[in-house]
C-alpha positions, -999 to 999 in steps of 0.1 A, spaced: 0 0 0 28 24 8 46 19 -25 13 25 -44 4 57 -25 38 73 -27 38 80 -65 2 93 -61 11 117 -33 41 129 -54 18 136 -83 -6 155 -60 22 176 -45 36 183 -80 2 193 -93 -4 216 -63 31 231 -66 26 238 -103 -8 252 -97 4 277 -71 34 286 -93 10 293 -122 -13 314 -101 17 334 -88 30 340 -123 -5 350 -136 -10 373 -106 25 388 -110 19 394 -147 -14 410 -140 2 434 -115 29 444 -140 4 448 -168 -21 465 -145 -48 442 -159 -63 419 -133 -66 383 -145 -103 384 -137 -110 410 -164 -116 385 -193 -141 366 -171 -158 397 -159 -161 410 -195 -175 378 -210 -201 370 -184 -215 405 -186 -222 403 -223 -259 403 -229 -290 425 -229 -296 452 -204 -331 451 -190 -354 480 -199 -381 493 -176 -397 526 -189 -414 533 -156 -380 532 -138 -362 557 -159 -347 588 -142 -369 618 -147 -359 639 -178 -358 671 -158 -322 682 -165 -310 672 -130 -276 655 -128 -280 621 -112 -247 603 -107 -243 566 -97 -208 555 -87 -201 517 -89 -175 498 -68 -166 462 -77 -155 436 -52 -123 418 -43 -102 405 -72 -128 418 -97 -128 447 -121 -152 473 -133 -162 449 -161 -179 427 -134 -206 455 -132 -208 460 -169 -244 450 -174 -255 470 -145 -236 500 -158 -253 497 -192 -287 493 -176 -283 525 -155 -270 545 -184 -299 534 -206 -323 547 -178 -309 582 -177 -282 579 -150 -246 592 -153 -225 562 -143 -189 561 -131 -175 526 -130 -137 524 -125 -115 495 -115 -92 497 -85 -64 474 -74 -84 455 -48 -56 432 -38 -29 459 -34 -41 481 -6 -64 486 23 -101 495 25 -91 529 38 -68 535 8 -95 525 -16 -119 549 2 -94 576 -4 -93 567 -41 -131 568 -41 -130 602 -24 -107 615 -52 -131 602 -78 -161 618 -62 -143 651 -60 -136 649 -97 -173 642 -103 -182 673 -83 -161 695 -105 -196 702 -120 -227 705 -97 -243 671 -88 -280 670 -79 -281 634 -67 -252 611 -58 -258 574 -54 -235 544 -48 -238 507 -57 -212 483 -43 -206 446 -46 -190 426 -18 -159 444 -6 -168 474 -28 -197 481 -5 -172 482 25 -152 508 5 -183 529 0 -192 527 37 -156 537 47 -158 567 23 -191 578 38 -176 577 73 -152 605 63 -160 640 74 -154 653 39 -177 628 22 -203 644 -2 -240 641 7 -254 608 -5 -289 602 -19 -291 564 -19 -268 533 -16 -274 498 -29 -253 470 -14 -249 437 -33 -238 408 -12 -218 430 11 -205 415 44 -213 446 65 -195 432 96 -170 410 78 -171 375 63 -164 344 83 -151 327 52 -123 352 50 -116 347 87 -112 309 81 -89 314 51 -68 344 60 -39 322 72 -37 302 41 -6 308 20 -26 306 -13 -52 331 0 -26 357 9 -8 351 -24 -38 356 -45 -58 381 -24 -30 401 -9 -24 410 27 -43 443 28 -80 446 23 -84 408 21 -74 405 58 -97 433 68 -127 412 56 -123 392 88 -150 399 114 -137 417 145 -115 440 126 -115 476 140 -131 487 107 -164 473 119 -165 490 153 -180 521 137 -216 521 125 -226 518 88 -235 553 76 -270 562 64 -287 528 67 -320 546 62 -309 556 27 -296 521 19 -309 490 4 -294 455 5 -296 428 -21 -287 394 -5 -279 362 -23 -292 330 -9 -284 295 -23 -294 278 9 -266 259 28 -243 264 -1 -210 265 18 -206 243 48 -180 267 63 -205 294 66 -232 292 94 -267 293 81 -277 300 45 -253 318 21 -245 328 -14 -214 306 -15 -191 333 -2 -211 356 21 -237 345 47 -272 357 44 -270 372 79 -237 388 71 -252 406 41 -282 420 60 -279 456 72 -299 464 104 -319 496 99 -317 495 61 -346 511 42 -352 478 24 -338 444 18 -344 418 -9 -332 382 -9 -327 365 -43 -317 329 -52 -283 340 -66 -247 332 -59 -220 357 -50 -207 362 -85 -240 359 -103 -255 387 -82 -234 413 -100 -248 406 -135 -283 391 -131 -310 411 -149 -333 408 -119 -306 425 -98 -303 453 -124 -340 459 -122 -340 459 -84 -312 485 -84 -333 507 -107 -363 502 -83 -344 514 -53 -327 543 -70 -360 555 -83 -384 547 -55 -363 541 -24 -376 505 -22 -372 472 -40 -398 455 -61 -418 427 -43 -406 392 -50 -422 358 -51 -418 344 -16 -419 309 -31 -387 315 -51 
């Protein structure tokens, strides 16, 4: 038995070693080229129609309504491409820019967001809204905690772990996790970080869209979207919350999510959903 298992173990170790080396090389090339390796995936999965809802269009009254999008960890602006097209088609001015999510802290990304918002405000803004996915929502919240943050009209959070994610806490000591995700913001996703001691700003102006696949990930207590727990994505005191049968990645591009975002930006509430779904 020992002689049979040894070659198999060697093959497994060799495969794991080559896999980690490949990931490291891809990650390094992506950093040098300033093009995250998730970009092709993000771009391809967001190809498709943008839903259209005439009754959810922004009023054509000449007011400048700006929506700033923030993608999640290890993703790019392309991951919110369908949502961006949907918002533009409904009369919103959309700013959707990538940021190096594995090469900095949430506070540093909040500073970048501040700089972007100040550029946007070079011309008067009538309404400023934010939509963030996963860690991108935490960046938005950290920006809104700043004393120099601009007034916000509404925020929509997509699968955002408002008090951290237990899955990140379980994996933060893994070599591969630190190699791929970095040692900045990725480690701040752990519950109990000082970041979460301060309250989330403006919950009364915020709506949360939560993904629920049931008990999708055994490492997460209760139901989850495969990455973030349902309870982790709920925001106490939020103006509204909708739970959809979507995974953590799918929630960024699903047409039903695009429509729900339009509902909240226009009406301050989500559309009713079928409780049997």
